[in-house]
Structures are given as C-alpha cells and as structure tokens.
ChimeraX commands (.cxc) that place a marker at each C-alpha (Angstrom):
marker #1 position -71.02,2.63,-8.79 radius 0.5
marker #1 position -72.95,5.06,-8.56 radius 0.5
marker #1 position -76.80,4.78,-8.33 radius 0.5
marker #1 position -78.55,6.41,-10.97 radius 0.5
marker #1 position -82.16,7.18,-10.16 radius 0.5
marker #1 position -84.72,7.93,-12.41 radius 0.5
marker #1 position -86.08,11.39,-13.17 radius 0.5
marker #1 position -89.41,11.95,-10.26 radius 0.5
marker #1 position -92.01,12.88,-12.28 radius 0.5
marker #1 position -95.18,14.61,-10.32 radius 0.5
marker #1 position -98.52,12.76,-12.49 radius 0.5
marker #1 position -101.72,15.33,-10.98 radius 0.5
marker #1 position -105.16,14.08,-12.06 radius 0.5
marker #1 position -107.69,17.24,-13.56 radius 0.5
marker #1 position -110.03,14.28,-14.41 radius 0.5
marker #1 position -110.67,10.77,-14.26 radius 0.5
marker #1 position -111.20,8.49,-17.17 radius 0.5
marker #1 position -114.89,7.62,-17.87 radius 0.5
marker #1 position -115.84,4.51,-15.80 radius 0.5
marker #1 position -115.47,1.51,-17.95 radius 0.5
marker #1 position -112.51,2.44,-18.44 radius 0.5
marker #1 position -111.32,2.98,-15.34 radius 0.5
marker #1 position -111.94,-0.75,-14.46 radius 0.5
marker #1 position -110.09,-1.64,-17.28 radius 0.5
marker #1 position -107.32,0.60,-16.99 radius 0.5
marker #1 position -106.70,2.69,-14.23 radius 0.5
marker #1 position -106.43,6.31,-13.12 radius 0.5
marker #1 position -105.30,8.24,-15.46 radius 0.5
marker #1 position -102.24,8.71,-13.51 radius 0.5
marker #1 position -101.18,5.01,-13.72 radius 0.5
marker #1 position -101.78,4.68,-17.70 radius 0.5
marker #1 position -99.17,7.66,-17.03 radius 0.5
marker #1 position -96.88,5.75,-15.41 radius 0.5
marker #1 position -96.95,2.34,-17.11 radius 0.5
marker #1 position -96.37,4.40,-20.56 radius 0.5
marker #1 position -93.39,5.68,-18.27 radius 0.5
marker #1 position -91.94,2.93,-17.26 radius 0.5
marker #1 position -91.78,0.63,-20.23 radius 0.5
marker #1 position -91.06,3.21,-22.53 radius 0.5
marker #1 position -87.90,3.95,-19.98 radius 0.5
marker #1 position -87.92,-0.05,-19.98 radius 0.5
marker #1 position -87.78,-0.69,-23.23 radius 0.5
marker #1 position -84.67,1.60,-23.71 radius 0.5
marker #1 position -82.59,0.21,-20.87 radius 0.5
marker #1 position -82.86,4.57,-19.12 radius 0.5
marker #1 position -83.74,4.89,-15.56 radius 0.5
marker #1 position -86.84,4.35,-14.83 radius 0.5
marker #1 position -89.18,7.44,-13.71 radius 0.5
marker #1 position -89.92,7.61,-9.53 radius 0.5
marker #1 position -94.02,8.71,-9.97 radius 0.5
marker #1 position -95.90,10.21,-8.00 radius 0.5
marker #1 position -100.02,10.88,-9.05 radius 0.5
marker #1 position -101.38,13.97,-7.52 radius 0.5
marker #1 position -105.26,13.97,-7.32 radius 0.5
marker #1 position -106.33,17.71,-7.84 radius 0.5
marker #1 position -109.97,17.23,-8.77 radius 0.5
marker #1 position -110.60,16.17,-5.88 radius 0.5
marker #1 position -108.40,18.55,-3.77 radius 0.5
marker #1 position -107.50,21.18,-5.46 radius 0.5
marker #1 position -105.67,22.63,-2.76 radius 0.5
marker #1 position -103.14,20.38,-3.18 radius 0.5
marker #1 position -100.52,20.23,-5.46 radius 0.5
marker #1 position -96.54,19.10,-5.17 radius 0.5
marker #1 position -94.03,21.52,-4.96 radius 0.5
marker #1 position -92.32,22.11,-7.92 radius 0.5
marker #1 position -88.57,22.01,-5.88 radius 0.5
marker #1 position -89.08,18.13,-5.33 radius 0.5
marker #1 position -89.86,17.13,-8.85 radius 0.5
marker #1 position -87.79,17.53,-11.95 radius 0.5
marker #1 position -91.20,16.59,-14.54 radius 0.5
marker #1 position -94.15,17.72,-13.71 radius 0.5
marker #1 position -97.20,16.33,-15.80 radius 0.5
marker #1 position -100.57,17.43,-15.58 radius 0.5
marker #1 position -103.17,14.66,-17.00 radius 0.5
marker #1 position -105.78,15.16,-19.40 radius 0.5
marker #1 position -110.40,14.83,-19.08 radius 0.5
marker #1 position -112.59,11.92,-19.76 radius 0.5
marker #1 position -113.43,14.07,-22.89 radius 0.5
marker #1 position -110.50,13.12,-24.90 radius 0.5
marker #1 position -110.55,9.85,-23.66 radius 0.5
marker #1 position -113.22,6.77,-26.52 radius 0.5
marker #1 position -113.63,3.90,-26.43 radius 0.5
marker #1 position -111.97,1.58,-30.00 radius 0.5
marker link #1:1,2 radius 0.2
marker link #1:2,3 radius 0.2
marker link #1:3,4 radius 0.2
marker link #1:4,5 radius 0.2
marker link #1:5,6 radius 0.2
marker link #1:6,7 radius 0.2
marker link #1:7,8 radius 0.2
marker link #1:8,9 radius 0.2
marker link #1:9,10 radius 0.2
marker link #1:10,11 radius 0.2
marker link #1:11,12 radius 0.2
marker link #1:12,13 radius 0.2
marker link #1:13,14 radius 0.2
marker link #1:14,15 radius 0.2
marker link #1:15,16 radius 0.2
marker link #1:16,17 radius 0.2
marker link #1:17,18 radius 0.2
marker link #1:18,19 radius 0.2
marker link #1:19,20 radius 0.2
marker link #1:20,21 radius 0.2
marker link #1:21,22 radius 0.2
marker link #1:22,23 radius 0.2
marker link #1:23,24 radius 0.2
marker link #1:24,25 radius 0.2
marker link #1:25,26 radius 0.2
marker link #1:26,27 radius 0.2
marker link #1:27,28 radius 0.2
marker link #1:28,29 radius 0.2
marker link #1:29,30 radius 0.2
marker link #1:30,31 radius 0.2
marker link #1:31,32 radius 0.2
marker link #1:32,33 radius 0.2
marker link #1:33,34 radius 0.2
marker link #1:34,35 radius 0.2
marker link #1:35,36 radius 0.2
marker link #1:36,37 radius 0.2
marker link #1:37,38 radius 0.2
marker link #1:38,39 radius 0.2
marker link #1:39,40 radius 0.2
marker link #1:40,41 radius 0.2
marker link #1:41,42 radius 0.2
marker link #1:42,43 radius 0.2
marker link #1:43,44 radius 0.2
marker link #1:44,45 radius 0.2
marker link #1:45,46 radius 0.2
marker link #1:46,47 radius 0.2
marker link #1:47,48 radius 0.2
marker link #1:48,49 radius 0.2
marker link #1:49,50 radius 0.2
marker link #1:50,51 radius 0.2
marker link #1:51,52 radius 0.2
marker link #1:52,53 radius 0.2
marker link #1:53,54 radius 0.2
marker link #1:54,55 radius 0.2
marker link #1:55,56 radius 0.2
marker link #1:56,57 radius 0.2
marker link #1:57,58 radius 0.2
marker link #1:58,59 radius 0.2
marker link #1:59,60 radius 0.2
marker link #1:60,61 radius 0.2
marker link #1:61,62 radius 0.2
marker link #1:62,63 radius 0.2
marker link #1:63,64 radius 0.2
marker link #1:64,65 radius 0.2
marker link #1:65,66 radius 0.2
marker link #1:66,67 radius 0.2
marker link #1:67,68 radius 0.2
marker link #1:68,69 radius 0.2
marker link #1:69,70 radius 0.2
marker link #1:70,71 radius 0.2
marker link #1:71,72 radius 0.2
marker link #1:72,73 radius 0.2
marker link #1:73,74 radius 0.2
marker link #1:74,75 radius 0.2
marker link #1:75,76 radius 0.2
marker link #1:76,77 radius 0.2
marker link #1:77,78 radius 0.2
marker link #1:78,79 radius 0.2
marker link #1:79,80 radius 0.2
marker link #1:80,81 radius 0.2
marker link #1:81,82 radius 0.2
marker link #1:82,83 radius 0.2
view
C-alpha cells in the first residue's frame, strides 16, 4: 500500500497577533496549521505537513520553495480584531 503524505506547506509568519489573542490561540502559524489540519481531517484528505517560519524577527531566513508544495504568508495583527 502506498502512503500518501499531505502537502508540505511553509507558513511565513509576517507578524504576531495581539498579545491577548496569541495567549488564547497561539501564533498566526498556529491558527493556519489548525485550520488546515481540521479542514483536511473533516474532508478525509491528507493532513498537510505545516512548518512555521518567523520572517518578522528573522527576515533573512526563508524556506527553500523547492521543499514545499505551497507557501502561505500570514496577515498582520491589524487584520485580526476581537469580537
């Protein structure tokens, strides 16, 4: 039987959430990893292999695009609001 691995996704964290939201939900990479994993599981699809890259604090450390199937760039803290 062939094992099908999920897509390899690099999540580039361009900012951090507001502190009160980060305490509750984690970083932007955590948000997206959770959404992608839950969606794949609900749809009975291969769960993606997500890695987080802190490009805000380490702007010279980017992943090699050849190592990934997709690259997701996070938003900024001003794009997230409390409800």
